[in-house]
C-alpha positions as CSV (number, residue, x, y, z in Angstrom):
1,X,60.0,133.9,177.3
2,X,57.2,136.2,176.3
3,X,59.3,137.9,173.6
4,X,60.4,134.5,172.2
5,X,56.8,133.4,171.9
6,X,55.7,136.5,170.2
7,X,58.7,136.4,167.7
8,X,57.9,132.8,167.0
9,X,54.2,133.6,166.5
10,X,55.1,136.5,164.1
11,X,57.6,134.4,162.1
12,X,55.0,131.5,161.6
13,X,52.3,134.1,160.6
14,X,54.7,135.6,158.0
15,X,55.4,132.2,156.5
16,X,51.7,131.4,156.3
17,X,51.0,134.7,154.5
18,X,53.9,134.2,152.2
19,X,52.7,130.7,151.4
20,X,49.0,131.8,150.5
21,X,50.0,134.9,148.5
22,X,52.3,133.0,146.2
23,X,52.6,133.7,142.5
24,X,49.3,134.1,140.5
25,X,48.9,131.1,138.2
26,X,46.9,133.0,135.6
27,X,48.9,136.0,134.5
28,X,46.6,137.4,131.7
29,X,43.4,136.5,130.0
30,X,42.2,137.4,126.4
31,X,38.5,137.3,125.9
32,X,36.9,137.5,122.4
33,X,33.3,138.5,122.8
34,X,30.5,137.9,120.3
35,X,27.6,139.9,119.5
36,X,29.2,143.4,119.7
37,X,28.2,145.9,117.0
38,X,29.7,149.2,118.2
39,X,32.0,150.9,120.6
40,X,29.3,151.3,123.2
41,X,29.0,147.5,123.3
42,X,32.6,147.1,124.2
43,X,32.4,149.9,126.7
44,X,29.6,147.9,128.5
45,X,31.8,144.9,128.8
46,X,34.9,146.9,129.7
47,X,32.9,148.5,132.6
48,X,31.8,145.0,133.8
49,X,35.2,143.7,133.7
50,X,36.9,146.7,135.5
51,X,34.2,146.4,138.2
52,X,36.0,143.2,139.5
53,X,38.4,144.2,142.2
54,X,41.2,141.6,141.1
55,X,41.5,143.2,137.6
56,X,44.2,145.9,137.2
57,X,43.6,146.8,133.6
58,X,41.4,145.9,130.5
59,X,42.8,146.7,127.1
60,X,40.3,146.6,124.2
61,X,40.8,145.8,120.6
62,X,37.7,146.9,118.8
63,X,38.9,145.3,115.4
64,X,38.7,141.8,116.9
65,X,36.4,142.4,119.8
66,X,39.1,141.2,122.1
67,X,39.5,142.2,125.8
68,X,43.0,141.6,127.3
69,X,42.8,141.5,131.2
70,X,45.7,141.9,133.5
71,X,45.3,141.3,137.2
72,X,46.5,143.0,140.3
73,X,49.6,141.5,142.0
74,X,49.1,137.8,143.0
75,X,45.5,137.9,142.2
76,X,43.4,136.2,139.7
77,X,39.8,135.2,139.0
78,X,37.9,132.1,137.9
79,X,37.1,132.0,134.1
80,X,33.4,131.6,135.1
81,X,33.5,135.0,136.9
82,X,34.9,136.5,133.7
83,X,32.3,134.9,131.6
84,X,29.5,136.1,133.8
85,X,30.8,139.6,133.7
86,X,30.6,139.5,129.8
87,X,27.2,138.0,129.9
88,X,26.0,140.5,132.5
89,X,26.9,143.2,129.9
90,X,24.7,141.4,127.4
91,X,27.1,139.6,125.2
92,X,28.7,136.1,125.0
93,X,32.3,134.7,125.2
94,X,33.4,133.4,121.7
95,X,36.9,132.5,123.0
96,X,38.9,132.7,126.2
97,X,42.8,132.4,126.2
98,X,44.6,132.1,129.5
99,X,48.3,132.9,129.8
100,X,49.6,130.7,132.6
101,X,52.6,131.0,134.7
102,X,55.6,128.6,133.9
103,X,55.2,127.0,137.3
104,X,51.6,126.1,136.7
105,X,52.4,124.6,133.2
106,X,55.4,122.6,134.6
107,X,53.2,121.2,137.4
108,X,50.3,120.4,135.0
109,X,48.1,121.6,137.8
110,X,46.3,125.0,138.1
111,X,44.0,126.0,140.8
112,X,42.0,129.1,140.7
113,X,40.4,129.5,144.2
114,X,38.1,126.4,144.4
115,X,38.2,125.8,140.7
116,X,40.7,123.9,138.7
117,X,42.1,123.8,135.1
118,X,42.5,120.5,133.4
119,X,45.0,120.1,130.6
120,X,43.0,118.1,128.0
121,X,46.0,117.4,125.8
122,X,49.6,116.5,126.6
123,X,50.9,119.2,124.2
124,X,52.3,122.2,126.0
125,X,52.3,125.7,124.5
126,X,55.5,127.5,124.1
127,X,53.8,130.8,124.9
128,X,52.0,129.3,128.0
129,X,48.8,130.3,126.3
130,X,45.9,127.8,126.7
131,X,42.3,128.1,125.4
132,X,39.3,127.2,127.6
133,X,37.2,124.8,125.5
134,X,34.1,124.2,127.8
135,X,30.5,125.1,126.9
136,X,30.0,128.8,127.2
137,X,33.6,129.5,126.5
138,X,33.5,128.7,122.7
139,X,30.7,129.1,120.2
140,X,27.9,126.5,120.3
141,X,28.9,125.2,116.9
142,X,32.5,124.8,118.0
143,X,31.5,123.1,121.3
144,X,29.4,120.4,119.3
145,X,32.6,119.6,117.3
146,X,34.9,119.6,120.4
147,X,32.6,117.4,122.4
148,X,33.0,114.7,119.8
149,X,36.8,115.2,119.8
150,X,37.1,115.2,123.6
151,X,34.3,112.5,124.3
152,X,37.0,110.2,125.8
153,X,37.6,112.7,128.7
154,X,34.7,111.9,131.0
155,X,34.8,115.2,132.8
156,X,34.5,117.2,129.6
157,X,30.8,116.6,129.0
158,X,29.9,116.8,132.6
159,X,29.6,120.6,132.5
160,X,31.0,121.0,136.0
161,X,31.3,124.8,136.9
162,X,34.4,124.0,139.0
163,X,36.5,122.4,136.3
164,X,37.7,124.1,133.1
165,X,39.3,122.1,130.3
166,X,42.2,123.9,128.4
167,X,44.2,123.1,125.3
168,X,47.5,124.5,124.1
169,X,47.5,127.2,121.4
C-alpha cells in the first residue's frame, strides 16, 4: 500500500511540474535602444540584460542599436523587466519586438508570469513577430500618434503595468 501511495504521489508531482514548465510563449525579443552614442553605451545595456537569470544570450547590432535576446529553456521575462534593465543602464527603449510561439499566437492569449499581452489588431504576423506599442516601448512622438489610433481600445490608454498591447509586424 505504501509503495502505491508513493508512486502515485511521484506521478502526480511529475505531471504538475510538466504542466508548469511548458513551452515559453516568448522565444526571442529584439530591443532597439535610443540614446546610444558609442560601443561603451551598448556594453552597459548588454551587461544589464545579461544580469537577468532568464536570459541565455544577448546579441548586439551596433549599426541599428538593436539587442536580440534569447532565453534559457522554458523561461521568459516580462517586457517591463527588459525595459527597466535598459533604463537602468541609462537609455530608453525605442522599439521592442517579441517573437511568440505559434501556440501563443493561435490561442490569441499570452501570459508572461502575472502579466499578459493583448493583441490589439486581428491581423496575425506570418513571422510570429509582434511589436509592443505601449508608452515607454515606443518613442514619445510615436506613442502620441498610436494613442489616437488605438483610442477605441479602453485598456490601451490606461497605462497598466501588467498589460502590454502588441501589433503584428
